[in-house]
C-alpha positions in Angstrom: 108.1 84.5 82.4 105.2 86.0 84.3 106.3 88.7 86.8 104.1 89.8 89.6 104.7 93.4 90.6 103.1 94.4 93.9 102.8 98.1 94.6 102.7 98.5 90.8 101.3 102.0 90.7 104.1 103.6 92.8 107.1 105.4 91.3 109.3 102.2 91.4 106.5 100.0 90.0 105.6 102.2 87.1 109.2 102.7 86.1 110.0 99.0 86.5 107.1 97.9 84.3 108.0 100.5 81.6 111.6 99.3 81.5 110.6 95.6 81.6 108.4 96.0 78.5 111.1 98.0 76.7 114.1 95.7 77.2 114.8 93.0 74.6 115.9 90.7 77.3 112.4 90.6 78.7 110.6 90.7 75.3 108.7 87.4 76.1 107.9 88.4 79.7 104.3 89.2 80.9 103.6 91.5 83.8 100.8 91.0 86.3 100.4 94.3 88.2 98.7 94.1 91.6 97.0 97.5 92.2 95.1 98.8 95.2 94.1 102.5 95.4 95.3 103.5 91.9 95.3 101.8 88.4 97.6 101.2 85.5 96.6 100.9 81.9 95.9 97.3 80.9 97.8 96.2 77.8 98.6 93.1 75.8 101.5 92.3 78.1 100.2 93.9 81.4 97.5 92.2 83.3 95.8 93.9 86.3 94.7 92.5 89.6 92.9 94.8 91.9 93.0 94.4 95.6 95.2 94.5 98.7 98.0 92.1 99.7 96.4 92.0 103.1 93.8 89.7 101.6 94.9 86.2 101.2 92.5 85.3 98.4 93.6 88.3 96.4 97.3 87.2 96.8 96.6 83.6 95.8 94.8 84.8 92.7 97.6 87.1 91.8 100.2 84.4 92.3 98.7 81.8 89.9 101.3 80.9 87.2 103.8 83.5 88.4 107.5 82.8 87.9 108.9 86.0 89.5 107.8 88.4 92.2 109.0 91.9 92.6 107.5 93.0 95.9 107.2 96.8 96.2 104.0 97.2 98.2 104.5 98.8 101.6 102.9 101.2 104.0 104.3 104.3 105.7 103.7 105.6 109.2 100.1 104.4 109.5 99.8 102.2 112.6 96.3 101.1 111.9 97.3 99.6 108.5 101.0 98.8 108.5 100.9 95.4 110.1 98.1 94.2 107.8 99.7 95.5 104.7 103.4 95.3 105.2 103.8 92.3 107.5 100.7 90.1 106.9 100.7 91.1 103.3 104.3 90.0 102.7 103.5 86.8 104.7 100.7 85.9 102.3 102.8 86.6 99.3 105.7 84.5 100.6 103.3 81.7 101.6 101.8 81.7 98.1 105.2 81.8 96.5 106.7 78.9 98.4 103.7 76.6 97.6 103.6 77.6 93.9 104.9 75.1 91.3 105.9 77.9 88.9 107.5 80.5 91.2 111.3 80.7 91.0 112.5 84.1 92.3 111.3 86.6 94.9 112.8 90.1 94.9 112.0 92.4 97.8 112.8 96.1 97.7 113.6 97.1 101.3 114.6 100.3 102.9 117.5 101.9 104.8 115.0 102.5 107.6 115.9 98.9 108.6 119.3 100.1 109.7 118.1 103.4 111.1 119.6 105.6 108.4 120.5 108.9 110.0 119.0 108.3 113.4 122.0 106.3 114.7 125.7 106.8 114.6 127.7 104.2 112.5 131.4 103.7 113.1 132.0 103.0 109.4 130.1 102.4 106.1 126.7 100.7 106.4 127.2 97.3 104.8 124.8 94.4 104.4 126.3 93.0 107.7 125.3 96.1 109.7 122.8 94.9 112.4 119.1 95.9 112.1 118.3 99.0 114.1 114.8 100.4 113.5 114.3 104.0 114.6 111.2 105.0 116.5 107.9 104.4 114.6 106.1 101.6 112.9 107.5 102.1 109.4 111.2 101.4 110.3 110.0 98.3 112.3 108.1 97.0 109.3 111.3 97.4 107.1 113.2 95.2 109.6 110.4 92.6 109.7 110.3 92.4 105.9 114.0 91.6 105.6 113.9 89.1 108.4 110.8 87.3 107.0 112.5 87.0 103.6 115.7 85.7 105.1 113.8 83.2 107.3 111.8 81.8 104.3 115.1 81.0 102.6 116.3 79.2 105.8 112.9 77.4 106.4 111.9 76.5 102.9 114.9 77.2 100.6 113.1 80.1 99.0 115.2 81.9 96.3 114.8 85.4 97.7 116.8 88.6 97.1 116.5 91.9 99.0 117.5 95.2 97.4 117.8 97.7 100.3 117.2 101.2 99.0 117.5 104.6 100.7 115.2 107.5 99.8 114.1 107.1 96.2 114.0 110.1 94.0 112.4 110.8 90.6 111.5 113.9 88.5 111.6 117.0 90.7 111.5 115.1 94.0 114.9 116.2 95.2 114.2 119.8 94.6 111.1 119.5 96.8 113.0 117.7 99.6 114.7 121.1 100.1 111.6 123.3 100.0 110.7 125.7 102.8 107.1 125.8 101.4 104.1 123.6 101.8 105.2 121.6 98.8 108.1 120.0 100.8 108.6 116.3 100.1 109.4 114.2 103.1 111.2 115.4 106.1 112.3 117.4 107.9 109.5 119.9 107.3 111.9 122.8 107.1 109.4 125.6 107.5 108.4 124.4 111.0 112.0 125.0 112.2 111.9 128.7 111.6 109.7 131.6 112.3 106.8 131.8 109.8 108.1 135.0 108.2 111.6 133.6 107.8 110.3 130.4 106.3 108.2 132.4 103.9 111.2 134.5 102.8 113.3 131.3 102.3 110.6 129.8 100.2 110.2 132.9 98.0 114.0 133.2 97.4 114.6 129.5 96.8 116.9 129.2 99.8 117.9 125.7 100.6 118.6 124.1 104.0 122.1 123.1 104.8 121.4 120.4 107.3 124.1 119.7 109.8 124.7 116.5 111.7 125.1 116.0 115.5 128.8 116.9 115.2 128.0 120.2 113.4 129.3 119.0 110.0 127.1 119.0 106.8 124.9 115.9 107.0 125.6 113.0 104.7 122.4 111.1 103.8 121.8 108.4 101.3 119.6 108.6 98.2 119.0 106.6 95.0 117.3 107.7 91.8 114.5 105.5 90.7 116.2 104.7 87.4 119.2 103.3 89.2 117.0 101.2 91.5 115.1 99.8 88.6 118.4 98.9 86.9 119.4 97.0 90.0 116.1 95.1 90.0 116.6 94.2 86.4 120.1 93.1 87.1 118.9 90.8 89.9 116.2 89.0 87.9 117.4 85.5 87.1 120.9 86.3 88.3 122.3 83.3 90.2 124.6 85.6 92.1 121.5 87.3 93.6 120.1 84.2 95.2 119.5 84.6 99.0 121.5 87.9 99.0 120.9 91.3 100.5 122.3 94.3 98.6 122.6 98.0 99.4 121.4 99.9 96.3 122.4 103.6 96.7 124.4 106.3 95.0 128.1 105.8 95.1 128.4 108.6 97.7 125.8 109.9 100.1 124.4 113.4 99.5 126.3 116.0 101.4 124.1 118.9 102.2 127.1 121.2 102.2 128.0 120.2 98.7 124.3 120.6 97.7 124.3 124.1 99.0 127.6 125.0 97.3 126.6 123.5 93.9 123.2 125.3 93.9 124.9 128.6 94.9 127.4 128.2 92.1 125.1 127.1 89.4 121.8 128.7 90.3 122.7 131.6 92.7 120.6 130.1 95.5 121.3 130.9 99.1 121.4 128.4 102.0 120.7 128.5 105.7 122.3 126.3 108.4 119.9 123.8 110.1 121.4 122.1 113.2 120.1 118.6 114.0 120.7 115.6 116.1 120.9 113.3 113.1 124.1 111.4 112.1 125.9 111.2 108.8 126.1 107.7 107.3 127.3 106.0 104.1 125.6 103.0 102.5 128.3 100.9 100.9 127.0 99.7 97.5 130.1 97.7 96.5 128.4 94.3 97.0 125.7 95.1 94.4 128.4 96.4 92.0 130.5 93.3 92.5 127.9 90.6 92.3 125.3 92.1 90.1 127.5 94.1 87.8 125.3 97.1 88.6 126.5 100.7 88.5 124.4 103.8 89.6 124.2 106.4 86.9 123.2 109.3 89.1 125.8 111.3 91.1 125.2 114.5 93.1 125.3 116.9 90.2 123.0 114.8 88.0 120.6 114.3 90.9 120.4 118.1 91.4 120.4 119.1 87.8 117.7 116.6 86.8 115.4 117.8 89.6 115.8 121.5 88.9 115.5 121.1 85.1 112.4 118.9 85.2 109.4 120.6 83.7 106.0 119.2 84.6 103.4 118.9 81.9 99.7 119.7 82.6 98.9 116.0 82.7 101.6 115.3 85.2 100.6 117.2 88.4 102.8 116.8 91.4 100.9 114.5 93.8 102.5 113.1 97.0 100.7 109.9 97.9 102.6 109.5 101.2 104.8 111.7 103.4 108.2 110.7 102.2 
């Protein structure tokens, strides 16, 4: 088994490779990591290929002898690069995969941007049958195109593809920083811009957290997944016949309720909260299909997500670096 991991230096790629090398089930597996801007350590079982998936020759070199692909490489809100990397790059990987005599399974990690996450109102839980609905911007459009391309390759060429659709992926102290009123905020909204500078500064100093409300005035419900749970789903999908040509929502059992977050942090850490009105909509990604077909279960609930983020202590050799906005 030779597994090509694109986007190998990201939070999912690094955690996936570590778990692959550690599990007895994959003791004979070799990993080929496709790296672009950053590098991993080369080991006896980890081979490195340097380059971008936007380059066909790089992709064809990376695909030689590969049996499985876990495609993580993507691009955020960067219009000048996103079509070359996310769309053309995936096209080159799929083209090399379908013509390869050794390739047997293609796993794509997609995103809830493909169904608009909190930008649009949903009448019920978001399932795998919910229509695509990209919100404004090139990133959400690219997430739709990824899923459609993988689906069409299965129709056109019989490709054994599987898409794991993930919401916002958390690790370490990420979740704590999603609630920061300081310059260290991770992702959006950028809370400090919604208040007067002096207010935002005071909230940052006191550890106050935002209680985001949806368009109906209720605490917003938004989907998250911890990287450990997403990696578990990837491992559960590898060589699983029930994953063939399937799309799975991979999220926490319940969305994060900002009201429950504020209440828990007040109770356990004495932190205050402040209401933040919005035009966003609460939604709930239904993960029952992944649980039923893959036998997968998320380990992180709301309390564990919060506690692990607030208890995480960074070491000097582990600086907090945000490589992209969210």
